[in-house]
C-alpha positions as CSV (number, residue, x, y, z in Angstrom):
1,M,24.5,2.1,20.5
2,G,28.3,1.7,20.3
3,V,28.6,4.3,17.5
4,A,31.4,6.9,18.0
5,G,33.8,8.9,15.8
6,K,34.1,7.7,12.3
7,E,33.4,4.2,11.1
8,C,33.4,2.6,7.7
9,A,31.1,0.0,6.2
10,D,30.2,-1.2,2.8
11,V,26.5,-0.5,3.4
12,V,24.5,1.3,6.0
13,V,20.8,0.3,6.3
14,I,18.6,2.8,8.3
15,G,15.6,1.2,10.0
16,A,15.3,-2.4,11.4
17,G,11.7,-3.0,10.4
18,A,10.9,-6.0,8.1
19,A,12.4,-4.3,5.0
20,G,15.6,-3.3,6.7
21,L,16.1,-6.7,8.3
22,A,15.6,-8.5,5.0
23,C,18.0,-6.1,3.2
24,A,20.7,-6.3,5.8
25,A,20.5,-10.1,6.0
26,D,20.8,-10.5,2.2
27,L,23.8,-8.1,2.0
28,A,25.6,-9.7,5.0
29,A,25.0,-13.2,3.4
30,C,27.0,-12.0,0.4
31,G,29.9,-11.0,2.5
32,L,29.5,-7.2,2.7
33,A,30.2,-5.2,5.9
34,V,26.7,-4.0,6.9
35,R,25.5,-1.7,9.6
36,L,21.8,-1.8,10.4
37,L,20.8,1.2,12.5
38,E,17.5,1.3,14.4
39,A,16.4,4.4,16.3
40,D,14.1,2.4,18.7
41,E,15.3,0.2,21.5
42,A,14.4,-3.0,19.6
43,P,14.0,-4.0,15.9
44,G,10.6,-4.4,14.3
45,G,9.3,-1.1,13.1
46,R,5.5,-1.3,13.2
47,M,5.7,-5.0,14.2
48,R,6.1,-4.4,17.9
49,T,4.6,-6.0,21.0
50,D,4.2,-4.6,24.5
51,R,3.4,-6.2,27.9
52,V,0.8,-4.1,29.6
53,A,-0.6,-5.0,33.1
54,G,0.0,-8.7,32.4
55,F,-1.5,-8.6,28.9
56,T,0.4,-9.2,25.6
57,V,-0.7,-6.4,23.2
58,D,0.6,-5.7,19.7
59,R,1.0,-2.1,18.6
60,G,-2.1,-2.2,16.6
61,F,-4.1,-5.3,15.6
62,Q,-2.0,-7.4,13.4
63,V,-2.3,-10.9,11.9
64,F,0.4,-13.2,10.4
65,N,-0.2,-14.8,7.0
66,T,1.7,-18.0,6.4
67,S,1.4,-18.0,2.6
68,Y,3.6,-15.0,1.8
69,P,6.6,-16.2,-0.3
70,Q,9.1,-14.1,1.7
71,V,7.7,-15.4,5.0
72,K,8.1,-19.1,3.9
73,H,11.6,-18.3,2.7
74,R,12.9,-16.4,5.7
75,L,11.2,-17.7,8.8
76,D,11.0,-20.8,10.8
77,L,7.3,-21.0,11.4
78,R,7.6,-23.7,14.1
79,R,9.7,-21.4,16.3
80,L,6.9,-18.7,16.2
81,R,4.5,-21.2,17.8
82,L,1.7,-19.8,15.7
83,R,-1.9,-19.7,17.1
84,R,-4.6,-19.9,14.4
85,F,-7.8,-17.9,13.8
86,N,-10.7,-19.9,12.5
87,P,-11.0,-19.9,8.7
88,A,-14.1,-17.7,8.8
89,V,-15.4,-14.1,9.4
90,L,-18.4,-13.0,11.4
91,V,-20.2,-10.0,10.0
92,S,-22.5,-8.0,12.2
93,T,-25.4,-6.8,10.1
94,T,-28.9,-5.2,10.6
95,R,-30.2,-8.7,9.9
96,G,-28.1,-10.3,12.6
97,M,-24.7,-12.0,12.6
98,R,-23.6,-13.7,9.4
99,R,-20.8,-16.3,9.2
100,Y,-18.7,-16.4,6.1
101,T,-16.6,-19.6,6.1
102,D,-14.1,-21.0,3.7
103,P,-16.0,-24.2,2.8
104,T,-12.8,-25.9,1.6
105,R,-11.5,-25.8,5.2
106,D,-14.6,-26.0,7.3
107,L,-17.6,-27.4,5.5
108,R,-19.6,-28.0,8.7
109,G,-19.3,-24.4,9.6
110,S,-20.6,-23.2,6.3
111,G,-24.2,-23.4,7.1
112,D,-24.9,-19.7,6.5
113,L,-23.4,-20.0,3.0
114,L,-25.0,-23.3,2.1
115,T,-28.5,-22.3,3.1
116,G,-28.3,-19.0,1.3
117,R,-28.5,-17.0,4.5
118,A,-25.1,-15.2,3.9
119,A,-25.0,-15.2,0.1
120,S,-27.1,-16.1,-2.9
121,P,-26.3,-19.0,-5.1
122,R,-25.3,-16.6,-7.9
123,D,-22.9,-14.8,-5.5
124,L,-21.4,-18.1,-4.4
125,L,-20.7,-19.0,-8.0
126,A,-19.2,-15.6,-8.7
127,V,-17.0,-15.6,-5.6
128,G,-16.0,-19.3,-6.3
129,A,-14.9,-18.5,-9.8
130,L,-13.0,-15.4,-8.7
131,S,-11.3,-17.3,-5.9
132,A,-10.4,-20.3,-8.1
133,R,-8.7,-17.9,-10.6
134,D,-6.9,-16.0,-7.9
135,M,-5.7,-19.1,-6.2
136,L,-4.6,-21.1,-9.2
137,E,-3.3,-18.6,-11.7
138,P,0.4,-17.7,-11.7
139,A,1.1,-14.6,-9.7
140,A,2.6,-13.0,-12.8
141,L,-0.8,-13.2,-14.5
142,L,-2.5,-11.6,-11.6
143,R,0.1,-8.8,-11.6
144,S,-0.5,-8.2,-15.3
145,R,-4.3,-7.7,-15.2
146,P,-5.7,-4.3,-16.0
147,D,-5.8,-2.3,-12.8
148,T,-9.0,-0.7,-11.4
149,T,-10.5,-0.3,-8.0
150,T,-11.4,-3.3,-5.9
151,R,-15.1,-2.3,-5.9
152,I,-15.2,-2.3,-9.7
153,A,-13.3,-5.6,-10.0
154,L,-15.8,-7.3,-7.6
155,A,-18.7,-6.0,-9.6
156,K,-17.1,-7.1,-12.9
157,A,-16.6,-10.6,-11.4
158,G,-20.4,-10.8,-10.9
159,V,-20.5,-10.2,-7.1
160,S,-23.7,-8.4,-6.2
161,Q,-23.8,-5.0,-4.5
162,D,-25.5,-6.7,-1.5
163,L,-22.6,-9.1,-0.9
164,I,-20.1,-6.3,-1.6
165,E,-21.7,-4.1,1.1
166,T,-22.4,-7.0,3.5
167,F,-19.1,-8.9,3.4
168,F,-16.4,-7.5,1.2
169,R,-16.6,-3.8,2.2
170,P,-16.5,-4.4,6.0
171,F,-13.9,-7.2,5.7
172,L,-11.6,-5.4,3.3
173,S,-11.8,-2.1,5.2
174,G,-9.8,-3.8,7.9
175,V,-7.3,-5.2,5.4
176,F,-6.6,-2.0,3.4
177,L,-7.6,0.5,6.1
178,E,-10.1,2.3,3.8
179,E,-13.8,2.1,3.5
180,E,-14.6,2.7,-0.2
181,L,-12.9,-0.3,-1.8
182,D,-10.7,2.2,-3.7
183,T,-7.6,0.0,-3.4
184,S,-5.9,-1.3,-6.5
185,S,-7.6,-4.5,-7.8
186,R,-4.2,-6.0,-8.5
187,V,-3.4,-5.6,-4.8
188,F,-6.8,-7.1,-3.9
189,H,-6.4,-10.2,-6.1
190,L,-2.9,-10.9,-4.7
191,V,-4.0,-10.4,-1.1
192,W,-7.1,-12.6,-1.7
193,R,-4.8,-15.2,-3.0
194,T,-2.8,-15.2,0.2
195,F,-6.0,-15.6,2.3
196,L,-7.0,-18.6,0.2
197,R,-3.6,-20.2,0.3
198,G,-2.5,-19.4,3.8
199,T,-3.5,-19.4,7.4
200,L,-4.1,-16.3,9.5
201,C,-2.5,-16.6,12.9
202,L,-0.5,-14.8,15.6
203,P,2.8,-15.9,17.2
204,A,2.4,-17.0,20.8
205,D,4.7,-14.2,22.0
206,G,3.0,-11.5,19.8
207,I,3.8,-10.1,16.4
208,Q,7.3,-8.9,17.5
209,A,8.4,-12.5,17.4
210,V,8.6,-12.2,13.6
211,P,11.2,-9.4,13.4
212,A,13.0,-10.8,16.5
213,Q,13.6,-14.0,14.6
214,L,14.8,-12.2,11.6
215,A,17.2,-10.1,13.7
216,S,18.5,-13.2,15.5
217,R,19.9,-14.5,12.2
218,L,22.0,-11.4,11.5
219,P,25.8,-11.7,12.1
220,S,27.1,-10.2,15.3
221,G,27.8,-6.5,15.1
222,V,25.4,-5.8,12.2
223,L,22.4,-4.4,14.2
224,S,22.6,-1.3,16.5
225,T,19.6,-0.2,18.4
226,E,18.9,3.3,19.8
227,A,21.0,4.6,16.9
228,R,19.0,7.5,15.4
229,V,20.5,8.9,12.2
230,D,20.3,12.6,12.0
231,R,21.1,13.1,8.3
232,L,22.6,11.6,5.2
233,T,26.0,12.8,4.1
234,D,27.9,12.6,0.9
235,D,29.9,9.8,2.4
236,G,27.3,8.0,4.5
237,V,25.3,9.0,7.6
238,Q,25.8,11.3,10.6
239,F,24.3,11.2,14.1
240,A,23.1,14.1,16.2
241,D,26.4,14.0,18.2
242,G,28.4,14.4,15.1
243,A,29.6,10.7,14.8
244,E,29.6,9.4,11.3
245,I,29.6,6.1,9.4
246,H,31.1,6.2,6.0
247,A,29.6,3.8,3.5
248,R,29.7,3.0,-0.2
249,A,25.9,2.8,-0.1
250,V,23.0,3.9,2.2
251,V,19.6,2.2,2.2
252,V,16.8,4.1,3.9
253,A,14.4,1.4,5.2
254,T,12.3,3.5,7.5
255,G,8.6,4.3,7.3
256,A,7.5,6.7,4.6
257,R,7.5,9.9,6.6
258,A,11.0,9.3,8.1
259,A,12.3,8.4,4.7
260,A,11.0,11.7,3.3
261,H,12.7,13.5,6.1
262,L,16.0,11.9,5.4
263,V,15.9,12.0,1.6
264,T,15.2,15.4,0.0
265,G,12.6,15.4,-2.7
266,L,11.4,11.8,-2.0
267,H,7.7,11.4,-3.0
268,V,5.8,9.1,-0.7
269,S,2.2,7.9,-0.8
270,T,-0.5,8.9,1.6
271,G,-0.6,6.8,4.7
272,R,-3.6,5.2,6.4
273,T,-4.0,5.7,10.2
274,V,-5.6,3.1,12.4
275,S,-6.2,2.9,16.2
276,T,-6.6,-0.1,18.3
277,I,-8.2,-0.3,21.8
278,Y,-7.7,-3.3,24.1
279,H,-10.4,-4.1,26.7
280,A,-10.3,-6.7,29.5
281,A,-13.5,-8.6,30.3
282,E,-14.2,-10.9,33.2
283,R,-15.6,-13.5,30.7
284,S,-15.0,-14.1,27.0
285,P,-17.8,-12.5,25.0
286,L,-17.2,-15.0,22.1
287,A,-15.8,-18.4,22.7
288,E,-14.1,-18.7,19.3
289,P,-10.8,-17.4,17.8
290,I,-12.5,-15.5,14.9
291,L,-12.5,-12.1,13.4
292,V,-15.7,-10.0,13.7
293,V,-16.4,-7.1,11.3
294,D,-19.2,-4.6,11.2
295,A,-21.3,-3.8,8.2
296,G,-22.4,-0.7,10.0
297,R,-18.8,0.7,9.8
298,R,-18.7,1.5,13.6
299,F,-15.4,-0.3,13.8
300,L,-13.0,-2.2,11.4
301,N,-12.7,-5.4,13.3
302,T,-12.8,-7.0,16.7
303,C,-11.7,-10.3,18.2
304,V,-11.1,-12.0,21.5
305,L,-7.3,-12.4,21.5
306,T,-7.4,-14.8,24.4
307,E,-9.4,-17.2,22.3
308,V,-6.5,-17.2,19.9
309,H,-4.0,-17.8,22.7
310,P,-5.0,-17.8,26.4
311,R,-1.6,-16.6,27.5
312,F,-2.2,-13.2,26.0
313,A,-3.6,-12.5,29.4
314,T,-2.1,-13.7,32.7
315,D,-5.0,-13.1,35.1
316,G,-7.7,-15.3,33.5
317,R,-9.6,-12.4,32.0
318,A,-10.5,-12.1,28.3
319,L,-8.6,-9.7,26.1
320,V,-10.6,-8.0,23.4
321,S,-9.0,-6.1,20.5
322,T,-11.0,-3.6,18.5
323,S,-9.6,-1.4,15.6
324,V,-11.0,1.8,14.0
325,L,-9.9,4.1,11.3
326,G,-8.3,7.3,12.4
327,E,-7.6,8.4,16.0
328,L,-9.3,7.6,19.3
329,S,-11.0,9.9,21.8
330,P,-13.0,9.4,25.1
331,E,-16.2,9.9,23.2
332,R,-15.3,7.4,20.6
333,D,-14.3,4.9,23.2
334,D,-17.9,5.1,24.6
335,R,-19.3,4.6,21.1
336,I,-17.1,1.6,20.5
337,R,-18.2,0.0,23.8
338,E,-21.9,0.5,22.8
339,A,-21.2,-1.1,19.4
340,L,-19.3,-4.0,21.0
341,A,-22.2,-4.5,23.5
342,E,-24.6,-4.9,20.6
343,V,-22.3,-7.1,18.5
344,Y,-21.2,-9.5,21.3
345,G,-24.6,-9.4,23.1
346,V,-23.0,-8.5,26.5
347,D,-22.7,-5.6,28.9
348,T,-19.4,-3.9,28.2
349,K,-19.7,-1.1,30.8
350,S,-17.5,-3.0,33.2
351,W,-14.8,-3.7,30.6
352,E,-11.4,-2.2,31.6
353,T,-9.5,-0.3,29.0
354,I,-6.0,-1.9,29.1
355,H,-4.3,-0.1,26.3
356,Q,-4.9,1.9,23.2
357,I,-2.6,3.0,20.4
358,T,-2.8,5.0,17.2
359,V,-0.5,4.0,14.3
360,P,0.0,6.7,11.7
361,D,0.9,5.4,8.3
362,A,0.0,1.9,9.3
363,L,-0.4,1.1,5.5
364,P,0.3,3.1,2.4
365,A,-2.7,4.1,0.3
366,M,-2.7,1.9,-2.8
367,P,-5.1,3.3,-5.4
368,P,-5.0,2.2,-9.1
369,P,-2.9,2.2,-11.1
370,Y,-0.6,1.0,-8.4
371,P,2.9,-0.3,-9.1
372,L,3.3,-3.6,-7.1
373,T,7.0,-3.1,-6.9
374,R,9.4,-0.3,-7.9
375,T,13.1,0.3,-7.9
376,T,14.7,1.2,-4.6
377,R,17.5,3.0,-6.4
378,L,17.2,6.8,-6.2
379,S,20.7,7.8,-7.2
380,T,24.3,6.5,-7.0
381,G,24.7,4.9,-3.6
382,R,21.2,5.9,-2.3
383,Y,18.3,3.5,-2.0
384,V,14.8,3.5,-0.3
385,C,12.8,0.4,0.5
386,G,9.8,-0.5,2.6
387,D,6.1,-1.5,2.1
388,H,5.5,2.0,0.8
389,R,7.7,1.1,-2.1
390,A,5.8,-2.1,-2.8
391,T,2.5,-3.4,-1.3
392,G,1.3,-2.6,2.2
393,S,2.0,-5.9,3.8
394,L,4.8,-7.9,5.4
395,Q,5.3,-9.6,2.1
396,G,5.7,-6.2,0.4
397,A,8.2,-4.9,3.1
398,L,10.3,-8.0,2.9
399,A,10.3,-8.1,-0.9
400,S,11.2,-4.5,-1.1
401,G,14.1,-5.0,1.3
402,A,15.3,-8.0,-0.8
403,R,15.1,-5.8,-4.0
404,A,17.2,-3.1,-2.4
405,A,19.8,-5.7,-1.5
406,R,19.9,-7.0,-5.1
407,E,20.2,-3.5,-6.5
408,V,23.0,-2.6,-4.1
409,L,24.9,-5.7,-4.9
410,A,24.5,-5.1,-8.6
411,D,25.8,-1.5,-8.3
412,L,28.7,-2.6,-6.1
413,G,29.7,-5.3,-8.5
414,H,28.6,-8.3,-6.4
415,G,26.0,-9.7,-8.8
416,R,22.6,-11.1,-7.5
417,T,21.7,-12.3,-4.1
418,R,21.1,-16.0,-3.6
419,T,17.5,-15.4,-2.5
420,G,15.9,-14.5,-5.9
421,S,13.0,-12.0,-6.0
422,R,10.1,-13.9,-4.2
423,S,8.1,-10.7,-4.8
424,W,4.7,-10.0,-6.2
């Protein structure tokens, strides 16, 4: 860690997830002496990747959206060597598999839509009108709409209950990590906009390549890993061994629970827990880089990651990722295998469980009325940022970190950052 005795800095940022990396970068770019402290052995927060038995597995299924304003501003997408998912979703239903394709990107693959097999003409018109408005309206107008639940917003847009239950509910359950479509409609419209405008992909080296690139752009000496802060002090922060860093401002950029532990009286939203299980199969059960969701709600989503990028496995086998709400158990593993056998149409008994992980607080709950952004300033010299202070997304985390930097700079008399808000 390299932290001993007493040090001084202009700003200490606790937590090198996306929010902390953005905040530290903006502050350092304005000439402040910044220390970014990460308790783990590497930056990234929830955006971490492990190598397990020759497989590349993220800590929970994650996708990367190229349309986020903060992403386009902060990252060199070419360096990430992005591998794309097809612009479609397969939905397992009691009536068989249905393909929902973006016809503006893949007209030939839109047969289920064009023949009415996946949606009625009335639903196609309703979703088309909703999508056109979300894609073309200024984000400020989307943010200013009256807030309700996603389910109510879809119904008011003219989407039938059949399509809500067949497509939107199973698909969005994996996006918002809740099954009732209770998430803020403002959040839904902004997220839907990013799906329409961007591309869903994964970096060739796993999702951790994103925070790794952000960290690589920090000045030398800013980031310290394996540096766990024990408590905040009147003058800065203190570690368990008694070492301190004095600072004019402290930004807590950890997850919600860790922030509440460090900051007395901080109110944080309820978090959503998700688990992901990785199986290895001798052959790919689906020769396509596409997301599969389940209208029967037996799982959130599944995909063959080696169809997205073959190098996610080194032994020629297929790597299948499946996510569910809540925690895993041996009994649940068996039920997941049974569901996957039905969905993929293959025998899954021989599949090897490579890895499984549960991610508490993977996303904040975002019920209406939900503030899309809020001040990070708690008191003089104390700030809290992260996706739990904005929207549950990489965009939300980066935008919240950028806002914290702007508010710190304003309070310390340094004016605004050169980055602008680029927030929702």
